[in-house]
mmCIF file of the N, C-alpha and C atoms, coordinates in Angstrom:
data_MODEL
# 
_entry.id   MODEL 
# 
loop_
_atom_site.group_PDB 
_atom_site.id 
_atom_site.type_symbol 
_atom_site.label_atom_id 
_atom_site.label_alt_id 
_atom_site.label_comp_id 
_atom_site.label_asym_id 
_atom_site.label_entity_id 
_atom_site.label_seq_id 
_atom_site.pdbx_PDB_ins_code 
_atom_site.Cartn_x 
_atom_site.Cartn_y 
_atom_site.Cartn_z 
_atom_site.occupancy 
_atom_site.B_iso_or_equiv 
_atom_site.pdbx_formal_charge 
_atom_site.auth_seq_id 
_atom_site.auth_comp_id 
_atom_site.auth_asym_id 
_atom_site.auth_atom_id 
_atom_site.pdbx_PDB_model_num 
ATOM 1   N N  . MET A 1 1  ? 129.595 100.483 88.354  1.00 0.00 ? 1  MET A N  1 
ATOM 2   C CA . MET A 1 1  ? 129.246 101.392 87.640  1.00 0.00 ? 1  MET A CA 1 
ATOM 3   C C  . MET A 1 1  ? 129.858 102.842 87.602  1.00 0.00 ? 1  MET A C  1 
ATOM 4   N N  . ALA A 1 2  ? 130.660 103.227 86.633  1.00 0.00 ? 2  ALA A N  1 
ATOM 5   C CA . ALA A 1 2  ? 130.994 104.547 86.846  1.00 0.00 ? 2  ALA A CA 1 
ATOM 6   C C  . ALA A 1 2  ? 130.432 105.946 86.616  1.00 0.00 ? 2  ALA A C  1 
ATOM 7   N N  . ILE A 1 3  ? 130.611 106.421 87.439  1.00 0.00 ? 3  ILE A N  1 
ATOM 8   C CA . ILE A 1 3  ? 130.387 107.738 87.397  1.00 0.00 ? 3  ILE A CA 1 
ATOM 9   C C  . ILE A 1 3  ? 130.737 108.789 86.271  1.00 0.00 ? 3  ILE A C  1 
ATOM 10  N N  . ASN A 1 4  ? 130.038 109.003 85.198  1.00 0.00 ? 4  ASN A N  1 
ATOM 11  C CA . ASN A 1 4  ? 130.536 110.362 84.238  1.00 0.00 ? 4  ASN A CA 1 
ATOM 12  C C  . ASN A 1 4  ? 130.340 111.558 84.882  1.00 0.00 ? 4  ASN A C  1 
ATOM 13  N N  . PRO A 1 5  ? 131.557 112.093 84.593  1.00 0.00 ? 5  PRO A N  1 
ATOM 14  C CA . PRO A 1 5  ? 131.779 113.641 85.135  1.00 0.00 ? 5  PRO A CA 1 
ATOM 15  C C  . PRO A 1 5  ? 131.015 114.532 84.300  1.00 0.00 ? 5  PRO A C  1 
ATOM 16  N N  . MET A 1 6  ? 131.161 114.230 83.397  1.00 0.00 ? 6  MET A N  1 
ATOM 17  C CA . MET A 1 6  ? 130.175 115.455 82.603  1.00 0.00 ? 6  MET A CA 1 
ATOM 18  C C  . MET A 1 6  ? 128.400 115.296 82.672  1.00 0.00 ? 6  MET A C  1 
ATOM 19  N N  . ALA A 1 7  ? 128.263 114.102 82.865  1.00 0.00 ? 7  ALA A N  1 
ATOM 20  C CA . ALA A 1 7  ? 126.832 113.852 83.361  1.00 0.00 ? 7  ALA A CA 1 
ATOM 21  C C  . ALA A 1 7  ? 126.784 114.555 84.889  1.00 0.00 ? 7  ALA A C  1 
ATOM 22  N N  . MET A 1 8  ? 127.763 114.641 85.720  1.00 0.00 ? 8  MET A N  1 
ATOM 23  C CA . MET A 1 8  ? 127.124 115.005 86.883  1.00 0.00 ? 8  MET A CA 1 
ATOM 24  C C  . MET A 1 8  ? 127.446 116.334 86.596  1.00 0.00 ? 8  MET A C  1 
ATOM 25  N N  . LEU A 1 9  ? 127.913 117.408 86.202  1.00 0.00 ? 9  LEU A N  1 
ATOM 26  C CA . LEU A 1 9  ? 127.793 118.230 85.783  1.00 0.00 ? 9  LEU A CA 1 
ATOM 27  C C  . LEU A 1 9  ? 127.106 119.253 85.368  1.00 0.00 ? 9  LEU A C  1 
ATOM 28  N N  . GLN A 1 10 ? 126.084 118.331 84.016  1.00 0.00 ? 10 GLN A N  1 
ATOM 29  C CA . GLN A 1 10 ? 124.567 119.019 83.503  1.00 0.00 ? 10 GLN A CA 1 
ATOM 30  C C  . GLN A 1 10 ? 124.278 118.666 84.224  1.00 0.00 ? 10 GLN A C  1 
ATOM 31  N N  . MET A 1 11 ? 124.006 117.585 85.246  1.00 0.00 ? 11 MET A N  1 
ATOM 32  C CA . MET A 1 11 ? 122.579 117.505 86.464  1.00 0.00 ? 11 MET A CA 1 
ATOM 33  C C  . MET A 1 11 ? 122.900 119.027 87.254  1.00 0.00 ? 11 MET A C  1 
ATOM 34  N N  . LYS A 1 12 ? 124.200 118.906 87.659  1.00 0.00 ? 12 LYS A N  1 
ATOM 35  C CA . LYS A 1 12 ? 124.285 120.742 88.401  1.00 0.00 ? 12 LYS A CA 1 
ATOM 36  C C  . LYS A 1 12 ? 123.575 121.775 87.787  1.00 0.00 ? 12 LYS A C  1 
ATOM 37  N N  . GLU A 1 13 ? 124.028 121.871 86.645  1.00 0.00 ? 13 GLU A N  1 
ATOM 38  C CA . GLU A 1 13 ? 123.642 123.017 86.528  1.00 0.00 ? 13 GLU A CA 1 
ATOM 39  C C  . GLU A 1 13 ? 122.146 122.934 85.608  1.00 0.00 ? 13 GLU A C  1 
ATOM 40  N N  . ARG A 1 14 ? 121.618 121.795 85.430  1.00 0.00 ? 14 ARG A N  1 
ATOM 41  C CA . ARG A 1 14 ? 120.054 121.452 85.373  1.00 0.00 ? 14 ARG A CA 1 
ATOM 42  C C  . ARG A 1 14 ? 119.291 122.259 86.745  1.00 0.00 ? 14 ARG A C  1 
ATOM 43  N N  . LEU A 1 15 ? 120.021 121.898 87.970  1.00 0.00 ? 15 LEU A N  1 
ATOM 44  C CA . LEU A 1 15 ? 119.271 121.746 89.179  1.00 0.00 ? 15 LEU A CA 1 
ATOM 45  C C  . LEU A 1 15 ? 119.018 123.604 88.970  1.00 0.00 ? 15 LEU A C  1 
ATOM 46  N N  . SER A 1 16 ? 120.667 123.743 89.056  1.00 0.00 ? 16 SER A N  1 
ATOM 47  C CA . SER A 1 16 ? 120.711 125.458 89.162  1.00 0.00 ? 16 SER A CA 1 
ATOM 48  C C  . SER A 1 16 ? 119.158 125.945 88.364  1.00 0.00 ? 16 SER A C  1 
ATOM 49  N N  . ILE A 1 17 ? 119.308 125.231 87.355  1.00 0.00 ? 17 ILE A N  1 
ATOM 50  C CA . ILE A 1 17 ? 118.722 126.544 86.395  1.00 0.00 ? 17 ILE A CA 1 
ATOM 51  C C  . ILE A 1 17 ? 116.685 126.088 86.994  1.00 0.00 ? 17 ILE A C  1 
ATOM 52  N N  . PHE A 1 18 ? 116.754 124.961 87.009  1.00 0.00 ? 18 PHE A N  1 
ATOM 53  C CA . PHE A 1 18 ? 115.141 124.099 88.468  1.00 0.00 ? 18 PHE A CA 1 
ATOM 54  C C  . PHE A 1 18 ? 115.168 125.601 89.127  1.00 0.00 ? 18 PHE A C  1 
ATOM 55  N N  . GLN A 1 19 ? 116.693 125.447 89.987  1.00 0.00 ? 19 GLN A N  1 
ATOM 56  C CA . GLN A 1 19 ? 115.753 126.093 91.030  1.00 0.00 ? 19 GLN A CA 1 
ATOM 57  C C  . GLN A 1 19 ? 115.735 127.721 91.125  1.00 0.00 ? 19 GLN A C  1 
ATOM 58  N N  . LYS A 1 20 ? 116.370 128.142 89.642  1.00 0.00 ? 20 LYS A N  1 
ATOM 59  C CA . LYS A 1 20 ? 116.205 129.458 89.257  1.00 0.00 ? 20 LYS A CA 1 
ATOM 60  C C  . LYS A 1 20 ? 115.013 129.641 88.845  1.00 0.00 ? 20 LYS A C  1 
ATOM 61  N N  . ASP A 1 21 ? 114.305 128.839 87.750  1.00 0.00 ? 21 ASP A N  1 
ATOM 62  C CA . ASP A 1 21 ? 112.887 129.333 87.665  1.00 0.00 ? 21 ASP A CA 1 
ATOM 63  C C  . ASP A 1 21 ? 111.646 128.394 88.318  1.00 0.00 ? 21 ASP A C  1 
ATOM 64  N N  . HIS A 1 22 ? 112.058 127.865 89.544  1.00 0.00 ? 22 HIS A N  1 
ATOM 65  C CA . HIS A 1 22 ? 110.867 127.419 90.491  1.00 0.00 ? 22 HIS A CA 1 
ATOM 66  C C  . HIS A 1 22 ? 111.735 127.892 91.988  1.00 0.00 ? 22 HIS A C  1 
ATOM 67  N N  . PRO A 1 23 ? 111.993 128.720 92.211  1.00 0.00 ? 23 PRO A N  1 
ATOM 68  C CA . PRO A 1 23 ? 112.428 129.256 93.586  1.00 0.00 ? 23 PRO A CA 1 
ATOM 69  C C  . PRO A 1 23 ? 111.967 128.492 94.963  1.00 0.00 ? 23 PRO A C  1 
ATOM 70  N N  . ARG A 1 24 ? 110.773 127.976 95.145  1.00 0.00 ? 24 ARG A N  1 
ATOM 71  C CA . ARG A 1 24 ? 110.517 127.684 95.825  1.00 0.00 ? 24 ARG A CA 1 
ATOM 72  C C  . ARG A 1 24 ? 110.012 126.170 96.592  1.00 0.00 ? 24 ARG A C  1 
ATOM 73  N N  . VAL A 1 25 ? 110.536 125.338 94.840  1.00 0.00 ? 25 VAL A N  1 
ATOM 74  C CA . VAL A 1 25 ? 110.589 124.088 95.174  1.00 0.00 ? 25 VAL A CA 1 
ATOM 75  C C  . VAL A 1 25 ? 111.590 123.377 96.665  1.00 0.00 ? 25 VAL A C  1 
ATOM 76  N N  . PHE A 1 26 ? 112.891 123.575 96.171  1.00 0.00 ? 26 PHE A N  1 
ATOM 77  C CA . PHE A 1 26 ? 113.716 123.437 97.142  1.00 0.00 ? 26 PHE A CA 1 
ATOM 78  C C  . PHE A 1 26 ? 113.882 124.158 98.517  1.00 0.00 ? 26 PHE A C  1 
ATOM 79  N N  . PRO A 1 27 ? 112.972 125.176 98.882  1.00 0.00 ? 27 PRO A N  1 
ATOM 80  C CA . PRO A 1 27 ? 112.846 125.557 100.064 1.00 0.00 ? 27 PRO A CA 1 
ATOM 81  C C  . PRO A 1 27 ? 112.139 124.509 100.972 1.00 0.00 ? 27 PRO A C  1 
ATOM 82  N N  . PHE A 1 28 ? 111.059 124.129 100.348 1.00 0.00 ? 28 PHE A N  1 
ATOM 83  C CA . PHE A 1 28 ? 110.206 123.215 100.581 1.00 0.00 ? 28 PHE A CA 1 
ATOM 84  C C  . PHE A 1 28 ? 110.523 122.138 100.551 1.00 0.00 ? 28 PHE A C  1 
ATOM 85  N N  . PHE A 1 29 ? 111.258 121.670 100.230 1.00 0.00 ? 29 PHE A N  1 
ATOM 86  C CA . PHE A 1 29 ? 111.778 120.049 100.452 1.00 0.00 ? 29 PHE A CA 1 
ATOM 87  C C  . PHE A 1 29 ? 112.915 120.327 101.413 1.00 0.00 ? 29 PHE A C  1 
ATOM 88  N N  . ASN A 1 30 ? 113.455 121.526 101.565 1.00 0.00 ? 30 ASN A N  1 
ATOM 89  C CA . ASN A 1 30 ? 114.462 121.392 102.498 1.00 0.00 ? 30 ASN A CA 1 
ATOM 90  C C  . ASN A 1 30 ? 113.658 121.663 104.073 1.00 0.00 ? 30 ASN A C  1 
ATOM 91  N N  . MET A 1 31 ? 112.787 122.254 104.170 1.00 0.00 ? 31 MET A N  1 
ATOM 92  C CA . MET A 1 31 ? 111.677 122.108 104.961 1.00 0.00 ? 31 MET A CA 1 
ATOM 93  C C  . MET A 1 31 ? 111.230 121.159 105.414 1.00 0.00 ? 31 MET A C  1 
ATOM 94  N N  . LEU A 1 32 ? 110.804 120.134 104.177 1.00 0.00 ? 32 LEU A N  1 
ATOM 95  C CA . LEU A 1 32 ? 110.088 118.781 104.710 1.00 0.00 ? 32 LEU A CA 1 
ATOM 96  C C  . LEU A 1 32 ? 111.719 117.879 105.138 1.00 0.00 ? 32 LEU A C  1 
ATOM 97  N N  . LYS A 1 33 ? 112.658 118.577 104.955 1.00 0.00 ? 33 LYS A N  1 
ATOM 98  C CA . LYS A 1 33 ? 113.966 117.572 105.376 1.00 0.00 ? 33 LYS A CA 1 
ATOM 99  C C  . LYS A 1 33 ? 114.294 117.849 106.455 1.00 0.00 ? 33 LYS A C  1 
ATOM 100 N N  . GLU A 1 34 ? 113.691 119.124 107.314 1.00 0.00 ? 34 GLU A N  1 
ATOM 101 C CA . GLU A 1 34 ? 113.893 119.456 108.572 1.00 0.00 ? 34 GLU A CA 1 
ATOM 102 C C  . GLU A 1 34 ? 112.856 119.350 109.567 1.00 0.00 ? 34 GLU A C  1 
ATOM 103 N N  . GLU A 1 35 ? 111.901 119.012 108.978 1.00 0.00 ? 35 GLU A N  1 
ATOM 104 C CA . GLU A 1 35 ? 110.683 118.562 109.695 1.00 0.00 ? 35 GLU A CA 1 
ATOM 105 C C  . GLU A 1 35 ? 110.779 117.186 109.800 1.00 0.00 ? 35 GLU A C  1 
ATOM 106 N N  . GLY A 1 36 ? 112.081 116.269 109.053 1.00 0.00 ? 36 GLY A N  1 
ATOM 107 C CA . GLY A 1 36 ? 111.926 115.142 109.097 1.00 0.00 ? 36 GLY A CA 1 
ATOM 108 C C  . GLY A 1 36 ? 110.629 114.026 108.319 1.00 0.00 ? 36 GLY A C  1 
ATOM 109 N N  . LEU A 1 37 ? 112.008 114.187 107.219 1.00 0.00 ? 37 LEU A N  1 
ATOM 110 C CA . LEU A 1 37 ? 110.952 113.064 106.224 1.00 0.00 ? 37 LEU A CA 1 
ATOM 111 C C  . LEU A 1 37 ? 110.327 111.906 107.241 1.00 0.00 ? 37 LEU A C  1 
ATOM 112 N N  . GLN A 1 38 ? 109.520 111.801 106.714 1.00 0.00 ? 38 GLN A N  1 
ATOM 113 C CA . GLN A 1 38 ? 108.565 110.338 107.575 1.00 0.00 ? 38 GLN A CA 1 
ATOM 114 C C  . GLN A 1 38 ? 108.503 109.580 106.565 1.00 0.00 ? 38 GLN A C  1 
ATOM 115 N N  . GLU A 1 39 ? 109.115 107.715 106.426 1.00 0.00 ? 39 GLU A N  1 
ATOM 116 C CA . GLU A 1 39 ? 108.563 107.130 105.257 1.00 0.00 ? 39 GLU A CA 1 
ATOM 117 C C  . GLU A 1 39 ? 106.955 106.991 105.853 1.00 0.00 ? 39 GLU A C  1 
ATOM 118 N N  . GLY A 1 40 ? 106.142 106.545 104.962 1.00 0.00 ? 40 GLY A N  1 
ATOM 119 C CA . GLY A 1 40 ? 104.486 106.191 104.921 1.00 0.00 ? 40 GLY A CA 1 
ATOM 120 C C  . GLY A 1 40 ? 103.833 107.611 105.078 1.00 0.00 ? 40 GLY A C  1 
ATOM 121 N N  . SER A 1 41 ? 104.613 108.674 105.208 1.00 0.00 ? 41 SER A N  1 
ATOM 122 C CA . SER A 1 41 ? 103.361 109.803 104.587 1.00 0.00 ? 41 SER A CA 1 
ATOM 123 C C  . SER A 1 41 ? 102.927 109.991 103.436 1.00 0.00 ? 41 SER A C  1 
ATOM 124 N N  . ILE A 1 42 ? 102.197 110.667 103.095 1.00 0.00 ? 42 ILE A N  1 
ATOM 125 C CA . ILE A 1 42 ? 101.901 110.964 101.637 1.00 0.00 ? 42 ILE A CA 1 
ATOM 126 C C  . ILE A 1 42 ? 101.956 112.327 101.521 1.00 0.00 ? 42 ILE A C  1 
ATOM 127 N N  . TYR A 1 43 ? 102.065 112.047 99.891  1.00 0.00 ? 43 TYR A N  1 
ATOM 128 C CA . TYR A 1 43 ? 102.456 113.261 99.502  1.00 0.00 ? 43 TYR A CA 1 
ATOM 129 C C  . TYR A 1 43 ? 101.573 113.468 98.370  1.00 0.00 ? 43 TYR A C  1 
ATOM 130 N N  . GLU A 1 44 ? 100.869 114.446 97.836  1.00 0.00 ? 44 GLU A N  1 
ATOM 131 C CA . GLU A 1 44 ? 99.844  114.329 96.795  1.00 0.00 ? 44 GLU A CA 1 
ATOM 132 C C  . GLU A 1 44 ? 100.584 115.823 95.440  1.00 0.00 ? 44 GLU A C  1 
ATOM 133 N N  . VAL A 1 45 ? 100.530 115.221 94.379  1.00 0.00 ? 45 VAL A N  1 
ATOM 134 C CA . VAL A 1 45 ? 100.918 116.381 93.605  1.00 0.00 ? 45 VAL A CA 1 
ATOM 135 C C  . VAL A 1 45 ? 99.802  116.412 91.941  1.00 0.00 ? 45 VAL A C  1 
ATOM 136 N N  . LYS A 1 46 ? 99.723  117.682 92.147  1.00 0.00 ? 46 LYS A N  1 
ATOM 137 C CA . LYS A 1 46 ? 98.256  118.193 91.601  1.00 0.00 ? 46 LYS A CA 1 
ATOM 138 C C  . LYS A 1 46 ? 99.196  119.213 90.245  1.00 0.00 ? 46 LYS A C  1 
ATOM 139 N N  . VAL A 1 47 ? 98.711  118.814 88.751  1.00 0.00 ? 47 VAL A N  1 
ATOM 140 C CA . VAL A 1 47 ? 99.370  119.721 87.929  1.00 0.00 ? 47 VAL A CA 1 
ATOM 141 C C  . VAL A 1 47 ? 98.157  119.988 87.396  1.00 0.00 ? 47 VAL A C  1 
ATOM 142 N N  . THR A 1 48 ? 98.165  121.464 87.038  1.00 0.00 ? 48 THR A N  1 
ATOM 143 C CA . THR A 1 48 ? 97.254  122.103 86.241  1.00 0.00 ? 48 THR A CA 1 
ATOM 144 C C  . THR A 1 48 ? 97.265  122.539 84.579  1.00 0.00 ? 48 THR A C  1 
ATOM 145 N N  . LEU A 1 49 ? 96.878  121.927 84.233  1.00 0.00 ? 49 LEU A N  1 
ATOM 146 C CA . LEU A 1 49 ? 97.726  121.757 82.344  1.00 0.00 ? 49 LEU A CA 1 
ATOM 147 C C  . LEU A 1 49 ? 96.968  123.424 82.120  1.00 0.00 ? 49 LEU A C  1 
ATOM 148 N N  . PRO A 1 50 ? 97.454  124.011 80.960  1.00 0.00 ? 50 PRO A N  1 
ATOM 149 C CA . PRO A 1 50 ? 97.012  125.231 80.327  1.00 0.00 ? 50 PRO A CA 1 
ATOM 150 C C  . PRO A 1 50 ? 95.696  125.205 80.354  1.00 0.00 ? 50 PRO A C  1 
ATOM 151 N N  . ASP A 1 51 ? 95.463  124.246 79.636  1.00 0.00 ? 51 ASP A N  1 
ATOM 152 C CA . ASP A 1 51 ? 93.549  124.600 79.376  1.00 0.00 ? 51 ASP A CA 1 
ATOM 153 C C  . ASP A 1 51 ? 92.500  124.255 80.261  1.00 0.00 ? 51 ASP A C  1 
ATOM 154 N N  . GLY A 1 52 ? 93.841  124.227 81.176  1.00 0.00 ? 52 GLY A N  1 
ATOM 155 C CA . GLY A 1 52 ? 92.589  124.221 82.847  1.00 0.00 ? 52 GLY A CA 1 
ATOM 156 C C  . GLY A 1 52 ? 92.331  122.354 83.407  1.00 0.00 ? 52 GLY A C  1 
ATOM 157 N N  . ARG A 1 53 ? 92.946  121.769 82.282  1.00 0.00 ? 53 ARG A N  1 
ATOM 158 C CA . ARG A 1 53 ? 92.416  120.371 83.345  1.00 0.00 ? 53 ARG A CA 1 
ATOM 159 C C  . ARG A 1 53 ? 93.289  119.559 84.150  1.00 0.00 ? 53 ARG A C  1 
ATOM 160 N N  . GLU A 1 54 ? 92.926  118.911 85.070  1.00 0.00 ? 54 GLU A N  1 
ATOM 161 C CA . GLU A 1 54 ? 93.559  118.610 86.329  1.00 0.00 ? 54 GLU A CA 1 
ATOM 162 C C  . GLU A 1 54 ? 94.380  117.508 86.338  1.00 0.00 ? 54 GLU A C  1 
ATOM 163 N N  . ARG A 1 55 ? 95.499  116.953 87.325  1.00 0.00 ? 55 ARG A N  1 
ATOM 164 C CA . ARG A 1 55 ? 95.727  115.591 87.024  1.00 0.00 ? 55 ARG A CA 1 
ATOM 165 C C  . ARG A 1 55 ? 96.312  115.669 88.304  1.00 0.00 ? 55 ARG A C  1 
ATOM 166 N N  . VAL A 1 56 ? 96.027  114.387 89.531  1.00 0.00 ? 56 VAL A N  1 
ATOM 167 C CA . VAL A 1 56 ? 96.526  114.781 90.613  1.00 0.00 ? 56 VAL A CA 1 
ATOM 168 C C  . VAL A 1 56 ? 96.808  113.353 90.773  1.00 0.00 ? 56 VAL A C  1 
ATOM 169 N N  . MET A 1 57 ? 98.213  113.166 91.539  1.00 0.00 ? 57 MET A N  1 
ATOM 170 C CA . MET A 1 57 ? 98.407  111.611 91.966  1.00 0.00 ? 57 MET A CA 1 
ATOM 171 C C  . MET A 1 57 ? 99.281  111.847 93.431  1.00 0.00 ? 57 MET A C  1 
ATOM 172 N N  . ASN A 1 58 ? 98.975  111.131 94.237  1.00 0.00 ? 58 ASN A N  1 
ATOM 173 C CA . ASN A 1 58 ? 99.492  110.992 95.182  1.00 0.00 ? 58 ASN A CA 1 
ATOM 174 C C  . ASN A 1 58 ? 100.580 109.706 95.463  1.00 0.00 ? 58 ASN A C  1 
ATOM 175 N N  . PHE A 1 59 ? 101.433 109.760 96.702  1.00 0.00 ? 59 PHE A N  1 
ATOM 176 C CA . PHE A 1 59 ? 102.146 108.404 96.579  1.00 0.00 ? 59 PHE A CA 1 
ATOM 177 C C  . PHE A 1 59 ? 102.455 108.279 97.897  1.00 0.00 ? 59 PHE A C  1 
ATOM 178 N N  . LYS A 1 60 ? 102.775 107.413 98.636  1.00 0.00 ? 60 LYS A N  1 
ATOM 179 C CA . LYS A 1 60 ? 103.407 106.923 99.903  1.00 0.00 ? 60 LYS A CA 1 
ATOM 180 C C  . LYS A 1 60 ? 105.089 107.198 99.900  1.00 0.00 ? 60 LYS A C  1 
ATOM 181 N N  . MET A 1 61 ? 105.342 107.755 100.976 1.00 0.00 ? 61 MET A N  1 
ATOM 182 C CA . MET A 1 61 ? 107.225 108.428 100.995 1.00 0.00 ? 61 MET A CA 1 
ATOM 183 C C  . MET A 1 61 ? 107.673 107.027 101.366 1.00 0.00 ? 61 MET A C  1 
ATOM 184 N N  . ASN A 1 62 ? 108.343 106.531 100.459 1.00 0.00 ? 62 ASN A N  1 
ATOM 185 C CA . ASN A 1 62 ? 109.548 105.323 101.798 1.00 0.00 ? 62 ASN A CA 1 
ATOM 186 C C  . ASN A 1 62 ? 110.859 105.629 101.598 1.00 0.00 ? 62 ASN A C  1 
ATOM 187 N N  . ALA A 1 63 ? 111.409 104.690 101.964 1.00 0.00 ? 63 ALA A N  1 
ATOM 188 C CA . ALA A 1 63 ? 113.152 105.119 102.227 1.00 0.00 ? 63 ALA A CA 1 
ATOM 189 C C  . ALA A 1 63 ? 113.719 105.956 101.249 1.00 0.00 ? 63 ALA A C  1 
ATOM 190 N N  . ASN A 1 64 ? 113.572 105.220 99.671  1.00 0.00 ? 64 ASN A N  1 
ATOM 191 C CA . ASN A 1 64 ? 114.287 105.505 98.396  1.00 0.00 ? 64 ASN A CA 1 
ATOM 192 C C  . ASN A 1 64 ? 113.474 106.872 98.658  1.00 0.00 ? 64 ASN A C  1 
ATOM 193 N N  . ASP A 1 65 ? 112.555 107.405 98.447  1.00 0.00 ? 65 ASP A N  1 
ATOM 194 C CA . ASP A 1 65 ? 112.220 108.456 98.325  1.00 0.00 ? 65 ASP A CA 1 
ATOM 195 C C  . ASP A 1 65 ? 113.198 109.543 99.172  1.00 0.00 ? 65 ASP A C  1 
ATOM 196 N N  . ILE A 1 66 ? 113.269 109.363 100.365 1.00 0.00 ? 66 ILE A N  1 
ATOM 197 C CA . ILE A 1 66 ? 113.891 110.374 101.455 1.00 0.00 ? 66 ILE A CA 1 
ATOM 198 C C  . ILE A 1 66 ? 115.150 110.347 100.920 1.00 0.00 ? 66 ILE A C  1 
ATOM 199 N N  . GLU A 1 67 ? 115.536 109.415 100.555 1.00 0.00 ? 67 GLU A N  1 
ATOM 200 C CA . GLU A 1 67 ? 117.092 108.993 100.097 1.00 0.00 ? 67 GLU A CA 1 
ATOM 201 C C  . GLU A 1 67 ? 117.356 110.424 98.860  1.00 0.00 ? 67 GLU A C  1 
ATOM 202 N N  . THR A 1 68 ? 116.365 109.973 98.344  1.00 0.00 ? 68 THR A N  1 
ATOM 203 C CA . THR A 1 68 ? 116.577 111.323 96.834  1.00 0.00 ? 68 THR A CA 1 
ATOM 204 C C  . THR A 1 68 ? 116.599 112.688 96.791  1.00 0.00 ? 68 THR A C  1 
ATOM 205 N N  . ILE A 1 69 ? 115.597 112.996 98.117  1.00 0.00 ? 69 ILE A N  1 
ATOM 206 C CA . ILE A 1 69 ? 115.252 114.138 98.201  1.00 0.00 ? 69 ILE A CA 1 
ATOM 207 C C  . ILE A 1 69 ? 116.570 114.782 99.135  1.00 0.00 ? 69 ILE A C  1 
ATOM 208 N N  . ARG A 1 70 ? 116.728 113.664 99.997  1.00 0.00 ? 70 ARG A N  1 
ATOM 209 C CA . ARG A 1 70 ? 117.936 114.463 100.679 1.00 0.00 ? 70 ARG A CA 1 
ATOM 210 C C  . ARG A 1 70 ? 119.379 114.658 99.727  1.00 0.00 ? 70 ARG A C  1 
ATOM 211 N N  . ILE A 1 71 ? 119.282 113.688 98.423  1.00 0.00 ? 71 ILE A N  1 
ATOM 212 C CA . ILE A 1 71 ? 120.478 113.868 97.492  1.00 0.00 ? 71 ILE A CA 1 
ATOM 213 C C  . ILE A 1 71 ? 120.433 114.916 96.533  1.00 0.00 ? 71 ILE A C  1 
ATOM 214 N N  . LEU A 1 72 ? 118.800 115.395 96.273  1.00 0.00 ? 72 LEU A N  1 
ATOM 215 C CA . LEU A 1 72 ? 118.690 116.530 95.397  1.00 0.00 ? 72 LEU A CA 1 
ATOM 216 C C  . LEU A 1 72 ? 118.683 117.545 96.404  1.00 0.00 ? 72 LEU A C  1 
ATOM 217 N N  . THR A 1 73 ? 118.495 118.042 97.369  1.00 0.00 ? 73 THR A N  1 
ATOM 218 C CA . THR A 1 73 ? 118.801 119.000 98.476  1.00 0.00 ? 73 THR A CA 1 
ATOM 219 C C  . THR A 1 73 ? 120.267 119.475 98.771  1.00 0.00 ? 73 THR A C  1 
ATOM 220 N N  . ASP A 1 74 ? 121.136 118.247 98.865  1.00 0.00 ? 74 ASP A N  1 
ATOM 221 C CA . ASP A 1 74 ? 122.259 118.308 99.154  1.00 0.00 ? 74 ASP A CA 1 
ATOM 222 C C  . ASP A 1 74 ? 122.989 118.889 97.864  1.00 0.00 ? 74 ASP A C  1 
ATOM 223 N N  . GLN A 1 75 ? 122.863 118.627 96.716  1.00 0.00 ? 75 GLN A N  1 
ATOM 224 C CA . GLN A 1 75 ? 123.388 118.902 95.386  1.00 0.00 ? 75 GLN A CA 1 
ATOM 225 C C  . GLN A 1 75 ? 123.035 120.282 95.098  1.00 0.00 ? 75 GLN A C  1 
ATOM 226 N N  . GLN A 1 76 ? 121.882 121.201 95.592  1.00 0.00 ? 76 GLN A N  1 
ATOM 227 C CA . GLN A 1 76 ? 121.335 122.308 95.069  1.00 0.00 ? 76 GLN A CA 1 
ATOM 228 C C  . GLN A 1 76 ? 122.032 123.147 96.186  1.00 0.00 ? 76 GLN A C  1 
ATOM 229 N N  . SER A 1 77 ? 122.371 122.923 97.462  1.00 0.00 ? 77 SER A N  1 
ATOM 230 C CA . SER A 1 77 ? 123.165 123.538 98.401  1.00 0.00 ? 77 SER A CA 1 
ATOM 231 C C  . SER A 1 77 ? 124.716 123.882 98.260  1.00 0.00 ? 77 SER A C  1 
ATOM 232 N N  . LYS A 1 78 ? 125.412 122.969 96.944  1.00 0.00 ? 78 LYS A N  1 
ATOM 233 C CA . LYS A 1 78 ? 126.659 122.908 96.927  1.00 0.00 ? 78 LYS A CA 1 
ATOM 234 C C  . LYS A 1 78 ? 127.230 124.176 95.768  1.00 0.00 ? 78 LYS A C  1 
# 
């Protein structure tokens, strides 16, 4: 599978915008990375909708998740 350079540039731009809009997200992931992301850890995500309804989900961290977080945090630091 060939890597599309334009798609990579767009992804980098989008990550930069996301980081500016949400400055605490990547430092949080970096903190997790530095503390040692561990397979089997359970992560919970809670979303509060504008009308006050809440949605909550959790997942158990696996090796693929750890690699994805490492790639994303490495990309944002470039």
